[in-house]
C-alpha positions in Angstrom: 52.3 40.6 54.2 53.9 37.4 52.8 55.1 39.3 49.8 56.8 42.0 51.9 58.3 39.4 54.3 59.6 37.4 51.3 61.1 40.6 49.8 63.0 41.3 53.0 64.3 37.7 53.2 65.5 38.0 49.6 66.8 41.6 49.8 68.7 41.1 53.1 72.5 40.7 52.9 75.5 42.2 54.6 75.8 45.0 52.0 72.2 46.1 52.6 72.7 45.9 56.3 75.7 48.2 56.2 74.0 50.7 53.9 70.9 50.9 56.1 73.1 51.1 59.2 75.0 54.1 57.7 71.7 55.7 56.8 70.3 55.0 60.3 73.3 56.6 62.0 73.2 59.7 59.8 69.6 60.5 60.9 70.1 60.9 64.6 73.8 62.0 64.3 73.1 64.8 61.8 69.5 65.4 60.7 67.6 64.9 63.9 70.4 66.4 66.1 70.5 69.6 64.0 66.7 69.8 63.9 66.6 69.6 67.7 69.3 72.3 68.0 67.4 74.6 65.6 64.1 74.0 67.5 65.7 74.9 70.8 67.3 78.0 69.2 64.0 79.1 67.7 62.1 78.6 71.0 64.9 80.1 73.1 64.7 77.1 75.4 66.0 73.6 75.6 62.8 71.7 75.1 63.7 69.0 72.6 61.2 67.1 70.5 58.0 65.6 71.9 58.9 62.4 70.1 61.7 61.7 72.6 59.9 62.2 75.8 59.2 59.2 78.0 56.0 58.4 80.0 52.4 59.3 79.6 52.3 63.0 80.1 49.7 64.7 77.8 49.7 67.9 79.9 53.5 68.2 79.5 53.1 67.6 75.8 50.6 70.5 75.5 53.0 72.7 77.6 55.9 71.9 75.3 53.7 72.9 72.2 53.0 76.2 73.9 56.6 76.8 74.9 58.0 76.2 71.5 56.7 79.5 70.2 55.5 80.2 66.6 58.9 79.8 64.8 59.9 76.5 66.5 56.3 75.1 66.1 56.4 75.8 62.4 59.9 74.3 62.0 59.0 71.3 64.1 55.9 70.6 62.0 58.1 70.8 58.9 60.6 68.3 60.4 57.7 65.9 61.4 56.4 66.0 57.8 59.7 65.5 56.1 62.7 64.1 58.0 60.5 62.2 60.4 58.6 60.5 57.6 61.8 59.1 56.1 63.5 58.1 59.4 60.9 55.5 60.4 61.3 53.9 57.0 65.0 53.7 57.4 65.0 52.2 61.0 62.1 49.8 60.1 64.0 48.6 57.0 67.2 48.3 59.0 65.5 46.2 61.8 63.6 44.2 59.1 66.9 43.3 57.4 68.6 42.4 60.8 65.6 40.2 61.7 65.6 38.6 58.2 69.3 37.7 58.5 68.7 36.3 61.9 65.6 34.3 61.3 65.5 33.2 57.6 64.6 29.5 57.5 65.3 29.1 61.2 63.2 26.7 63.3 63.5 29.1 66.3 61.8 32.0 64.6 59.3 33.1 67.3 56.4 33.7 64.8 55.6 34.0 61.1 56.6 37.3 59.6 59.0 38.2 62.5 61.0 40.3 60.1 58.0 42.6 59.6 57.5 43.4 63.3 59.6 46.6 63.1 56.8 48.1 60.9 54.6 48.2 63.9 56.9 50.9 65.2 56.7 52.7 61.9 52.9 52.8 62.0 52.8 54.1 65.5 55.6 56.6 64.8 53.5 58.0 61.9 50.4 58.1 64.1 52.4 60.0 66.8 53.7 62.4 64.1 50.2 63.1 62.9 49.1 64.0 66.4 52.2 66.2 67.0 51.6 68.1 63.7 48.0 68.5 64.6 48.9 70.0 67.9 51.6 72.2 66.4 49.4 73.5 63.6 46.2 74.0 65.7 47.9 76.0 68.4 46.7 78.1 70.3 43.8 75.7 70.4 44.8 72.7 72.5 43.2 69.3 72.8 43.9 67.0 75.7 42.4 64.2 73.6 44.9 64.7 70.8 47.8 65.0 73.3 46.6 61.8 75.0 46.5 59.9 71.7 50.0 61.3 71.0 51.2 59.8 74.3 49.5 56.5 73.6 51.0 56.2 70.1 54.4 57.2 71.5 54.3 54.6 74.2 53.3 51.8 71.8 56.0 53.0 69.4 58.7 52.7 72.1 57.3 49.4 73.4 57.5 47.9 69.9 61.1 49.2 69.4 62.0 47.5 72.7 60.3 44.3 71.5 62.2 44.5 68.2 65.5 44.9 70.0 64.6 41.9 72.2 63.8 39.9 69.1 67.3 40.8 67.7 69.0 39.8 70.9 67.1 36.5 71.0 68.0 35.8 67.4 71.6 36.6 68.0 71.8 34.3 71.1 70.0 31.5 69.2 72.3 31.9 66.2 75.4 31.5 68.4 76.8 28.0 68.2 77.1 26.5 71.7 80.0 24.2 72.3 79.0 20.5 72.5 80.0 20.3 76.1 77.4 22.9 77.1 74.5 21.5 75.1 71.9 19.9 77.4 
């Protein structure tokens, strides 16, 4: 972990940040948006991806798998095994760079390896993707257990994304220089 953390501290600069930000924007704005449009077209319904649903709803997840239809299930599985393998790497690296820039050699860093926290999201995103692909590929067989694990992984993924954003906000606030009049 120390090696990876050190790598991000050394690798992080404004050029890297801008490059990763551009890559990050391209994924939801182009790749993921077009994938969702194609999934909805293939299914004949506006269902969207399971990845973006909120709350613990394994029965709804299984219902979505059923409603996709064969063509949308096959396409969605392909997206999960290609585009949605790369996207978590991009957003995790982007957040790691941001956290590295905010916390490098700062006394207010909340914990060691704070810049690696975004990779928790990546791990749970991958676990979520594995369960989604399992459900898509094994249909018509449906497993409430797999759907429940999918929902658990999804909730942990989103929780860790929220914590990452809070760490960024905290780092931004701490890095702002307060006027001497306001210092306590």
